[in-house]
MARTIDO-790134 format. One record per residue (C-alpha): x, y negated, z negated. Coordinates in steps of 0.2 Angstrom, whole numbers, plus 5000, padded with zeros to 4 digits. Each point is the difference from the previous one (the first is absolute). Layout:
<pts>
{pt {X Y Z}};
...
</pts>
This chain:
<pts>
{pt {5343 4788 4798}};
{pt {4987 4994 5012}};
{pt {4986 4988 4994}};
{pt {4984 5000 5010}};
{pt {4997 4983 5008}};
{pt {4984 4990 4997}};
{pt {4995 5004 5019}};
{pt {5001 5019 4996}};
{pt {4989 4998 4985}};
{pt {4987 4990 5009}};
{pt {5000 5013 5014}};
{pt {4998 5014 4987}};
{pt {4986 4991 4992}};
{pt {4991 4997 5016}};
{pt {5002 5018 5005}};
{pt {4992 5006 4984}};
{pt {4986 4988 5002}};
{pt {4997 5006 5018}};
{pt {5000 5018 4994}};
{pt {4987 4996 4986}};
{pt {4989 4991 5012}};
{pt {5001 5015 5013}};
{pt {4996 5012 4986}};
{pt {4985 4989 4994}};
{pt {4994 5000 5018}};
{pt {5002 5019 5002}};
{pt {4991 5002 4983}};
{pt {4986 4988 5005}};
{pt {4998 5009 5017}};
{pt {5000 5017 4992}};
{pt {4985 4995 4988}};
{pt {4991 4991 5015}};
{pt {5002 5016 5010}};
{pt {4994 5010 4985}};
{pt {4985 4989 4998}};
{pt {4996 5001 5019}};
{pt {5001 5019 4998}};
{pt {4989 5000 4985}};
{pt {4987 4989 5010}};
{pt {5000 5012 5015}};
{pt {4998 5015 4988}};
{pt {4986 4991 4991}};
{pt {4992 4996 5017}};
{pt {5002 5018 5006}};
{pt {4992 5006 4984}};
{pt {4986 4988 5002}};
{pt {4998 5006 5018}};
{pt {4999 5018 4995}};
{pt {4988 4996 4986}};
{pt {4988 4989 5009}};
{pt {5002 5004 5019}};
{pt {4997 5016 5011}};
{pt {5016 5006 5007}};
{pt {4993 5005 5017}};
{pt {4988 4986 5005}};
{pt {5008 4986 4989}};
{pt {4982 4996 4994}};
{pt {4997 4997 4981}};
{pt {4996 5016 4991}};
{pt {4986 5005 4988}};
{pt {5009 4992 4985}};
{pt {5003 4983 5008}};
{pt {4983 5000 5007}};
{pt {4992 5003 4983}};
{pt {5009 4986 4992}};
{pt {4994 4989 5015}};
{pt {4983 5005 4997}};
{pt {5001 4997 4981}};
{pt {5005 4982 5004}};
{pt {4987 4998 5013}};
{pt {4986 5005 4988}};
{pt {5007 4989 4987}};
{pt {5000 4985 5011}};
{pt {4984 5004 5009}};
{pt {4992 4986 5009}};
{pt {4991 5009 5014}};
{pt {4996 5018 5006}};
{pt {5014 5012 4997}};
{pt {4999 5014 5012}};
{pt {5010 5016 5002}};
{pt {5000 5010 5017}};
{pt {5006 5017 4998}};
{pt {5006 5006 5017}};
{pt {5003 5018 5006}};
{pt {5007 5006 5017}};
{pt {4988 5013 5007}};
{pt {5008 5017 5005}};
{pt {5017 4994 4994}};
{pt {5003 5017 4992}};
{pt {4997 5008 5017}};
{pt {5012 4989 5009}};
{pt {5013 5003 4986}};
{pt {4999 5019 5001}};
{pt {4999 5001 5019}};
{pt {5013 4987 5005}};
{pt {5011 5000 4985}};
{pt {5004 4988 4986}};
{pt {5011 4988 5011}};
{pt {4984 4996 5010}};
{pt {4990 4999 4984}};
{pt {5012 4987 4993}};
{pt {4999 4991 5016}};
{pt {4981 4999 4998}};
{pt {5002 4994 4983}};
{pt {5012 4986 5005}};
{pt {4989 4994 5014}};
{pt {4985 5001 4989}};
{pt {5008 4989 4987}};
{pt {5005 4987 5013}};
{pt {4982 5000 5007}};
{pt {4992 4998 4983}};
{pt {5011 4985 4995}};
{pt {4994 4991 5016}};
{pt {4982 5001 4993}};
{pt {5003 4991 4984}};
{pt {5003 4982 4995}};
{pt {5014 4992 4990}};
{pt {4997 5004 4981}};
{pt {4992 5017 5004}};
{pt {5009 5016 4997}};
{pt {5002 5016 5011}};
{pt {5007 5015 4991}};
{pt {5003 5018 5003}};
{pt {4992 5011 4986}};
{pt {5005 5017 5005}};
{pt {5001 5011 5015}};
{pt {4990 4992 5014}};
{pt {4989 4989 4988}};
{pt {5003 4981 5000}};
{pt {4991 4987 4990}};
{pt {4997 4982 5003}};
{pt {4997 4986 4987}};
{pt {4990 4985 5006}};
{pt {5000 4986 4988}};
{pt {4987 4987 4996}};
{pt {4989 5002 5016}};
{pt {4984 4989 5000}};
{pt {4989 5011 5011}};
{pt {4997 5018 5003}};
{pt {5000 4997 5019}};
{pt {5019 4996 4999}};
{pt {5003 5017 4992}};
{pt {4989 5009 5013}};
{pt {5010 4991 5014}};
{pt {5016 5007 4993}};
{pt {4994 5018 4999}};
{pt {4994 4998 5018}};
{pt {5016 4993 5006}};
{pt {5009 5015 4992}};
{pt {4990 5012 5010}};
{pt {5003 4990 5015}};
{pt {5019 4999 4998}};
{pt {5000 5019 4998}};
{pt {4992 5003 5017}};
{pt {5017 4998 5008}};
{pt {5008 5017 5001}};
{pt {5016 5005 4992}};
{pt {5013 5003 5013}};
{pt {5009 5017 5001}};
{pt {5011 5007 5014}};
{pt {4990 5006 5014}};
{pt {4983 4995 4993}};
{pt {4990 4988 4989}};
{pt {4991 5005 4984}};
{pt {4984 4992 4994}};
{pt {4994 5000 4983}};
{pt {4988 4990 4989}};
{pt {5000 4994 4982}};
{pt {4988 5002 4986}};
{pt {4997 4985 4988}};
{pt {4993 4999 4983}};
{pt {4996 4983 4993}};
{pt {4998 4995 4981}};
{pt {4995 4982 4995}};
{pt {5001 4990 4984}};
{pt {4991 4983 4999}};
{pt {5004 4987 4988}};
{pt {4983 5002 4991}};
{pt {5001 5019 4999}};
{pt {5004 5009 4984}};
{pt {5019 5000 4996}};
{pt {5009 5015 5008}};
{pt {5018 5006 4999}};
{pt {5011 5004 5015}};
{pt {5000 5018 4998}};
{pt {4981 5001 5001}};
{pt {4999 4989 5015}};
{pt {5013 5011 5009}};
{pt {4990 5015 4995}};
{pt {4984 4992 5008}};
{pt {5009 4997 5016}};
{pt {5006 5018 5000}};
{pt {4983 5007 4998}};
{pt {4993 4989 5014}};
{pt {5014 5007 5011}};
{pt {4996 5018 4996}};
{pt {4982 4996 5006}};
{pt {5006 4991 5015}};
{pt {5010 5015 5006}};
{pt {4983 5009 5001}};
{pt {4992 4988 5012}};
{pt {5004 4993 5017}};
{pt {4986 4988 5003}};
{pt {5007 4986 4990}};
{pt {5017 4991 5000}};
{pt {5000 5001 4981}};
{pt {4991 5005 4984}};
{pt {4997 4988 4986}};
{pt {5001 5006 4982}};
{pt {4984 5002 4990}};
{pt {4996 5008 4984}};
{pt {4991 5014 5009}};
{pt {5016 5006 5008}};
{pt {5006 5005 4982}};
{pt {4987 5013 5001}};
{pt {5006 5006 5017}};
{pt {5018 5000 4994}};
{pt {4995 5011 4986}};
{pt {4991 5012 5012}};
{pt {5015 5001 5011}};
{pt {5010 5006 4985}};
{pt {4987 5012 4995}};
{pt {4998 5006 5018}};
{pt {5019 5004 5000}};
{pt {4999 5010 4984}};
{pt {4985 5010 5007}};
{pt {5009 5004 5016}};
{pt {5014 5008 4990}};
{pt {4987 5010 4991}};
{pt {4991 5005 5016}};
{pt {5016 5007 5007}};
{pt {5002 5011 4985}};
{pt {4982 5005 4999}};
{pt {4998 5003 5019}};
{pt {4986 4988 5002}};
{pt {5003 4997 5019}};
{pt {4990 5008 5014}};
{pt {5002 5000 5019}};
{pt {4986 4995 5012}};
{pt {5001 5003 5018}};
{pt {4994 4989 5015}};
{pt {4998 5010 5016}};
{pt {5009 4995 5016}};
{pt {4992 5004 5017}};
{pt {5007 5002 5018}};
{pt {4990 4989 5011}};
{pt {5003 5011 5016}};
{pt {4993 5016 4992}};
{pt {4990 4993 4985}};
{pt {5009 5013 4989}};
{pt {5006 4996 4983}};
{pt {5018 5002 5001}};
{pt {5007 4994 4983}};
{pt {4996 4991 4984}};
{pt {5008 4985 4990}};
{pt {5004 5004 4982}};
{pt {4994 4986 4989}};
{pt {5003 5000 4981}};
{pt {4986 4997 4987}};
{pt {5002 4998 4981}};
{pt {4986 5009 4991}};
{pt {5001 4990 4984}};
{pt {4992 5007 4985}};
{pt {4991 4984 4995}};
{pt {4999 4990 5016}};
{pt {4996 5014 5012}};
{pt {5007 5001 5017}};
{pt {5013 4986 5003}};
{pt {5005 4995 5018}};
{pt {5018 4998 5004}};
{pt {4998 4981 5003}};
{pt {4998 4999 4981}};
{pt {5016 5008 4995}};
{pt {5012 5002 5014}};
{pt {5007 4982 4998}};
{pt {5003 5003 4981}};
{pt {5009 5017 5004}};
{pt {5011 4992 5013}};
{pt {5005 4986 4987}};
{pt {5004 5012 4986}};
{pt {5009 5013 5011}};
{pt {4987 5014 4997}};
{pt {4996 5000 5018}};
{pt {5014 5012 5004}};
{pt {4993 5013 4988}};
{pt {4982 4998 5006}};
{pt {5006 5000 5018}};
{pt {5009 5017 4998}};
{pt {4985 5007 4992}};
{pt {4989 4995 5015}};
{pt {5012 5007 5012}};
{pt {5001 5017 4991}};
{pt {4981 5001 4997}};
{pt {4995 4995 5018}};
{pt {5011 5014 5007}};
{pt {4993 5013 4988}};
{pt {4982 4996 5003}};
{pt {5002 5000 5019}};
{pt {5010 5016 4999}};
{pt {4984 5007 4991}};
{pt {4989 4994 5014}};
{pt {5011 5009 5013}};
{pt {4999 5016 4990}};
{pt {4981 5000 5002}};
{pt {5000 4997 5019}};
{pt {5003 4982 5003}};
{pt {5017 5003 5007}};
{pt {5003 4984 5011}};
{pt {4996 4987 4987}};
{pt {5014 4988 4996}};
{pt {5001 4988 4986}};
{pt {5007 4982 4999}};
{pt {5008 4993 4984}};
{pt {5005 4982 4997}};
{pt {5017 4997 4993}};
{pt {5004 4986 4989}};
{pt {5015 4989 5003}};
{pt {5009 5007 4985}};
{pt {4998 5018 5007}};
{pt {5006 4995 5017}};
{pt {5016 4993 4992}};
{pt {5004 5016 4991}};
{pt {5017 5006 5008}};
{pt {4994 5018 4998}};
{pt {4982 4997 5007}};
{pt {5002 5013 5014}};
{pt {5007 5013 4988}};
{pt {4985 4997 4988}};
{pt {4987 5002 5014}};
{pt {5009 5016 5006}};
{pt {4998 5007 4982}};
{pt {4982 4996 4999}};
{pt {4996 5008 5016}};
{pt {5009 5015 4995}};
{pt {4992 5001 4983}};
{pt {4982 4998 5007}};
{pt {5003 5011 5015}};
{pt {4994 4986 5013}};
{pt {5008 4999 5017}};
{pt {5008 4983 5003}};
{pt {4990 4997 5016}};
{pt {4984 4998 4990}};
{pt {5008 4986 4989}};
{pt {4999 4982 5005}};
{pt {5009 4987 4990}};
{pt {4993 4982 5001}};
{pt {5012 4985 4998}};
{pt {4998 4982 5002}};
{pt {5009 4988 5011}};
{pt {5008 4991 4985}};
{pt {5009 5016 4995}};
{pt {5010 5000 5016}};
{pt {5010 4984 4998}};
{pt {5016 5008 4997}};
{pt {5000 5008 5017}};
{pt {5016 5011 4999}};
{pt {4994 5008 4984}};
{pt {4982 5002 5006}};
{pt {5006 5008 5016}};
{pt {5010 5013 4990}};
{pt {4986 5004 4988}};
{pt {4987 5001 5014}};
{pt {5012 5011 5010}};
{pt {5003 5012 4985}};
{pt {4981 5001 4998}};
{pt {4997 5003 5018}};
{pt {5013 5014 5000}};
{pt {4989 5009 4987}};
{pt {4986 4999 5012}};
{pt {4990 4988 4990}};
{pt {4990 4987 5010}};
{pt {5002 4981 4996}};
{pt {4987 4986 5003}};
{pt {5001 4981 4997}};
{pt {4986 4995 4989}};
{pt {4991 4983 5001}};
{pt {5009 4997 5017}};
{pt {4999 4982 5006}};
{pt {5000 4992 4982}};
{pt {5019 5000 4998}};
{pt {5015 4993 5009}};
{pt {5008 5015 5009}};
{pt {5010 4997 5015}};
{pt {4994 5010 5015}};
{pt {5018 5004 5004}};
{pt {5002 5009 4984}};
{pt {4983 5008 5001}};
{pt {5006 5008 5016}};
{pt {5015 5008 4991}};
{pt {4990 5007 4985}};
{pt {4996 5019 5002}};
{pt {4981 4997 4996}};
{pt {4985 5008 5007}};
{pt {4985 4989 4997}};
{pt {4995 4982 4997}};
{pt {4985 4996 4988}};
{pt {4990 4984 5005}};
{pt {4996 4991 4984}};
{pt {4982 4999 4995}};
{pt {5001 4981 5000}};
{pt {5001 5000 5019}};
{pt {4986 5013 5002}};
{pt {4988 4991 4988}};
{pt {4998 4985 5011}};
{pt {5003 5009 5017}};
{pt {4983 4995 5007}};
{pt {5000 4982 4993}};
{pt {5018 4994 5003}};
{pt {5007 5001 5018}};
{pt {5018 4998 4992}};
{pt {4998 5016 4990}};
{pt {4993 5009 5015}};
{pt {5015 4995 5010}};
{pt {5012 5005 4986}};
{pt {4992 5017 4999}};
{pt {5000 5003 5019}};
{pt {5019 4994 5000}};
{pt {5005 5012 4986}};
{pt {4992 5015 5008}};
{pt {5007 4996 5017}};
{pt {5018 4997 4993}};
{pt {4999 5016 4989}};
{pt {4995 5010 5015}};
{pt {5015 4993 5010}};
{pt {5011 5005 4986}};
{pt {4993 5018 5000}};
{pt {4991 4997 4983}};
{pt {4983 5005 4995}};
{pt {4988 4986 4992}};
{pt {4988 5002 4986}};
{pt {4988 4986 4994}};
{pt {4994 4999 4983}};
{pt {4984 4992 4992}};
{pt {4988 5005 5015}};
{pt {4983 4996 4994}};
{pt {4989 4996 5015}};
{pt {4995 5008 5017}};
{pt {5006 4985 5008}};
{pt {5017 5001 4993}};
{pt {5001 5018 5004}};
{pt {4995 4997 5019}};
{pt {5013 4986 5001}};
{pt {5014 5011 4993}};
{pt {4994 5015 5011}};
{pt {5001 4988 5016}};
{pt {5017 4994 4995}};
{pt {5006 5018 4999}};
{pt {5004 5001 4981}};
{pt {5004 5018 4996}};
{pt {4993 5002 4982}};
{pt {4989 4991 4988}};
{pt {4995 5000 4982}};
{pt {4987 4990 4990}};
{pt {4983 5000 4992}};
{pt {4991 5002 5016}};
{pt {5005 5018 5000}};
{pt {5004 5004 4982}};
{pt {5006 4991 4984}};
{pt {5014 5007 4989}};
{pt {4993 5015 4992}};
{pt {5007 5013 4987}};
{pt {5006 5017 5006}};
{pt {4984 5009 4997}};
{pt {4990 4988 5010}};
{pt {5014 5000 5013}};
{pt {4997 5018 5002}};
{pt {4981 4997 5004}};
{pt {5006 4987 5013}};
{pt {5012 5012 5008}};
{pt {4987 5014 5001}};
{pt {4987 4987 5008}};
{pt {5013 4995 5013}};
{pt {5007 5017 5004}};
</pts>
């Protein structure tokens, strides 16, 4: 019989003790790892709950909590700056969501450079951001930040092969320490109302909220509802502005312009409702009606003897982005019986940012026999190289250049340059907004092809257009 020695017993005891220590270390390490995993999950949940996935900025929920705290601990002016990227939807639709995300990322970075420590920049939704400025002492500080935001967005967004320029609209809402108490949601709503107003004007870097804007906000909502009713009740009408050939003094075409015959307000110009229609998506339905109605009425004029008259129709950016635009135009021409050569579609420079897609759309329209003109030429950022590739037929000089033609040498130089360049590219040129004999003489001397404006005839309804046609015939 073998009896364990004391040494063996001591070794066994030491091994058992070592094993227990290792087991305790493993258990402790396991619980520490679980604690770290729980902390990471907790941080991730907080990140998802309080921060925007794309830009990394605080989201609406986090911003609201920060605003609550700022109002509760208010010692100076609390200001909200609601910032919206102008034309973002156009960029997103034409160049794709990847480029749209790039704009949002760069915009977030630019905005964070405009605020101080303790302030908050957040992304609310889409392309709308909001800044919280805490406890400012003077209104001038807030105005300076709004101006800096505009300045920092002067730098273009870089995209392969070309640069894209945009601006921002800013709505400002303030709460001073001696004002009536206000909650966070109401102050955010005030900033949003001011932003809506800012989108409608271009002569100021921002719009400050006042109680009068509440009435305007209500009117915008009312206008949207009335627009929907107007489509159903057929309240829209077309007016036509004649276009004249300078070489022959003949009327060669008309531009179709929509008017709204409101049952209570009377005749409403497009400047009053087109922006609202673009914002709520009704512009596509309205634009389709304008195209169809213009073709129908011009065909009627052809049938009574005015055979050579063409009509130009403005396309909205939403219409131009429709994949089946050429097919839709072809169906309208077939339905109304109008030959394609008598239809001219006007697009703006901003619609052609996605060059390859634009070339394909314009090529298909050109194959139909429809003519294409670039409206408001000189006010956008088109590359002349791309312009050379587009299958277009005419450039339309913006009225802003024609208006100051005789007073501003720079505008005169721009007009002459556009005409000369267009002729070298084999394009015709039409000038809009001609109101004086001096403007007419300058355009004639510069070899402009066509003109339209109040000097010859304002936009008129179809019945009056018939009298104008008979007079000039």
